C-alpha positions in Angstrom: 14.2 5.6 3.2 16.8 7.5 1.3 16.0 11.0 0.2 17.2 11.9 -3.3 17.2 15.7 -3.8 16.1 16.0 -7.4 12.3 16.3 -7.7 12.4 15.9 -11.5 14.2 12.5 -11.2 11.7 11.4 -8.5 8.7 12.4 -10.7 10.2 10.5 -13.7 10.7 7.4 -11.5 7.1 7.7 -10.2 5.8 8.0 -13.7 7.6 4.9 -14.9 6.5 2.8 -11.9 2.9 3.9 -12.3 3.0 3.0 -16.0 4.3 -0.4 -15.2 1.5 -1.1 -12.8 -1.1 0.1 -15.3 0.3 -2.3 -17.9 0.1 -5.2 -15.5 -3.5 -4.9 -14.3 -5.4 -8.2 -14.5 -8.9 -8.4 -15.8 -10.1 -11.7 -14.4 -9.2 -14.5 -12.0 -10.7 -17.9 -12.8 -10.8 -20.2 -9.8 -10.5 -23.2 -12.0 -7.2 -22.0 -13.3 -5.9 -22.0 -9.7 -7.3 -25.2 -8.1 -10.2 -27.5 -8.9 -10.6 -28.4 -5.3 -9.2 -25.8 -2.9 -10.9 -22.5 -2.6 -8.4 -20.9 -0.2 -5.7 -20.1 -2.9 -8.3 -18.4 -5.1 -9.2 -16.1 -2.2 -5.6 -15.2 -1.8 -5.4 -14.4 -5.6 -8.6 -12.5 -5.4 -7.2 -10.2 -2.7 -3.9 -9.9 -4.5 -5.5 -8.7 -7.7 -7.8 -6.2 -6.0 -4.7 -4.8 -4.3 -2.9 -4.1 -7.5 -5.9 -2.3 -8.9 -6.1 -0.2 -5.8 -2.4 0.5 -5.7 -2.3 1.5 -9.3 -5.2 4.0 -8.9 -3.8 5.6 -5.7 -0.2 5.8 -7.1 -1.3 7.2 -10.5 -3.5 9.9 -9.0 -0.9 10.7 -6.3 1.7 11.2 -9.1 -0.7 13.4 -11.0 -1.2 15.5 -7.9 2.6 15.9 -7.4 2.9 17.2 -10.9 0.3 19.8 -10.1 1.8 20.7 -6.8 -1.4 19.7 -5.0 0.7 18.4 -2.1 -2.0 17.8 0.6 -3.8 15.6 -1.9 -0.6 14.0 -3.2 0.7 13.0 0.2 -2.7 11.8 1.5 -3.0 9.5 -1.6 0.6 8.3 -1.1 -0.2 7.4 2.5 -3.2 5.4 1.3 -0.9 3.7 -1.2 1.6 2.8 1.5 -1.2 1.2 3.5 -2.1 -0.9 0.5 1.5 -1.9 0.0 1.6 -3.0 3.6 -1.5 -5.1 3.1 0.2 -6.9 0.2 3.2 -7.6 2.4 0.9 -8.9 5.1 -0.7 -11.3 2.6 2.7 -12.5 1.4 3.8 -13.1 5.0 0.7 -15.1 5.8 1.1 -17.3 2.7 4.8 -17.8 3.5 3.9 -18.9 7.0 1.6 -21.6 5.6 4.4 -22.8 3.4 7.0 -22.8 6.1 4.8 -24.7 8.6 3.1 -26.8 6.0 -0.1 -26.1 8.0 -3.2 -24.3 6.7 -3.9 -23.1 10.2 -6.2 -20.0 10.3 -5.3 -18.7 6.8 -9.0 -19.0 5.6 -10.1 -16.8 8.4 -7.3 -14.3 7.7 -8.2 -14.2 4.0 -11.9 -13.7 4.8 -11.0 -10.7 7.0 -8.9 -9.3 4.2 -11.5 -9.8 1.5 -14.7 -9.1 3.5 -13.6 -7.2 6.6 -15.2 -3.9 7.7 -15.0 -1.5 10.6 -18.5 -0.2 10.4 -20.4 -3.5 10.4 -21.3 -3.2 6.7 -20.1 -6.9 6.7 -20.2 -9.4 9.6 -16.4 -9.9 9.4 -14.0 -7.6 11.3 -11.3 -6.0 9.1 -7.6 -6.2 10.0 -6.5 -2.9 11.4 -4.3 -1.0 8.9 -1.7 -0.3 11.6 -1.3 -4.1 11.9 -0.2 -4.1 8.2 2.2 -1.2 8.8 3.7 -2.7 12.0 4.1 -6.0 10.2 6.0 -4.7 7.2 8.1 -2.4 9.5 9.6 -5.5 11.2 11.1 -6.5 7.8 11.7 -3.1 6.3 13.0 -0.7 9.0 11.8 2.8 8.6 8.6 2.1 6.8 6.4 3.0 9.8 8.4 6.2 10.4 7.9 7.3 6.8 4.2 6.4 7.0 3.8 8.4 10.2 5.6 11.4 8.6 2.9 11.4 5.8 0.2 11.2 8.4 1.2 14.6 9.6 0.4 16.1 6.2 -2.7 13.9 5.6 -4.2 15.0 8.9 -5.3 18.6 9.6 -2.2 19.0 11.9 0.3 21.8 11.7 2.1 20.2 8.8 -1.0 19.6 6.8 -2.6 23.1 7.4 -0.5 26.0 8.7 2.8 24.8 7.2 1.3 24.1 3.7 -1.0 27.1 3.5 0.2 30.0 5.7 3.3 32.0 6.4 3.6 34.4 9.3 5.1 37.8 8.7 6.9 38.7 11.9 7.8 42.2 10.8 4.3 43.3 9.8 2.5 41.0 12.4 0.2 39.3 9.9 -0.2 35.9 8.2 -0.2 35.4 4.4 -2.0 32.4 2.8 -1.5 30.5 -0.4 -0.8 27.0 -1.8 2.6 25.7 -0.7 3.5 29.2 0.5 6.5 28.0 2.5 7.9 26.1 -0.5 7.1 22.7 -1.9 10.5 21.1 -2.2 10.8 19.3 1.2 7.3 18.0 1.1 7.6 16.8 -2.5 10.8 15.0 -1.9 9.5 13.2 1.2 6.2 12.3 -0.5 7.7 11.2 -3.8 10.4 9.2 -2.1 7.8 7.3 -0.1 5.7 6.8 -3.2 8.6 5.3 -5.2 10.0 3.2 -2.4 6.5 1.8 -1.7 5.9 0.9 -5.3 9.2 -0.9 -5.5 8.2 -2.9 -2.4 4.8 -3.6 -3.9 6.3 -4.9 -7.2 8.5 -7.3 -5.2 5.7 -8.5 -2.9 3.1 -8.9 -5.7 5.5 -11.1 -7.6 6.5 -13.0 -4.5 2.9 -14.0 -3.9 2.7 -15.3 -7.4 5.9 -17.3 -6.9 4.6 -18.8 -3.7 1.3 -19.8 -5.1 2.2 -23.4 -6.4 3.5 -24.5 -3.0 0.5 -22.8 -1.3 -2.0 -24.5 -3.6 -0.3 -27.9 -3.0 -0.6 -27.5 0.8 -4.2 -26.4 0.7 -5.2 -29.3 -1.6 -3.4 -31.8 0.6 -5.1 -30.4 3.7 -8.5 -30.7 2.0 -7.8 -34.2 0.9 -6.8 -35.3 4.4 -10.2 -34.1 5.7 -12.2 -36.3 3.3 
């Protein structure tokens, strides 16, 4: 991912992208408006719309944290946003595979794992590991995983997320000073905002692509259902 050097421009772009998402949030998905017979396409749309709501909230609050220089919070929220973007890409790829093969295959099981999956047994469906999403999108968008991993260093209580952000050794006086972003905010802000903006650009593309794929996807699911009757 390219690294523009102007924080103000990055913030302006993030604000615009977040506003666009906010203006596009859906309020309802009616199964009857998708297909009267096949339930699978509705499940895909259900997950798609939940993802845009999650992405909008994470992106908007991340942007707000960047404007306040709350960088640990901002980067952690951006990382969560990247995971959600990768989940949308995963959904798009699964739908595209159905269209390419003209076979429904295991798409219903996949969608149930996306919609109802958990890692703590709160549901009886196993969730897809988030790293599966990240690895999948990285095959198509080189560098996505590396950028995601760079944010993990700040999101976790590692050196980047603790000592680097909040402490600064004084080698002359042999003590350590503490404060918010005490070693400077520019490098972290640039990395985080670049990841946020690039991820939102990817999300916009993938969200729209799923919508464009839906007519063919519905047709294949309906034909598959009819062949079983």
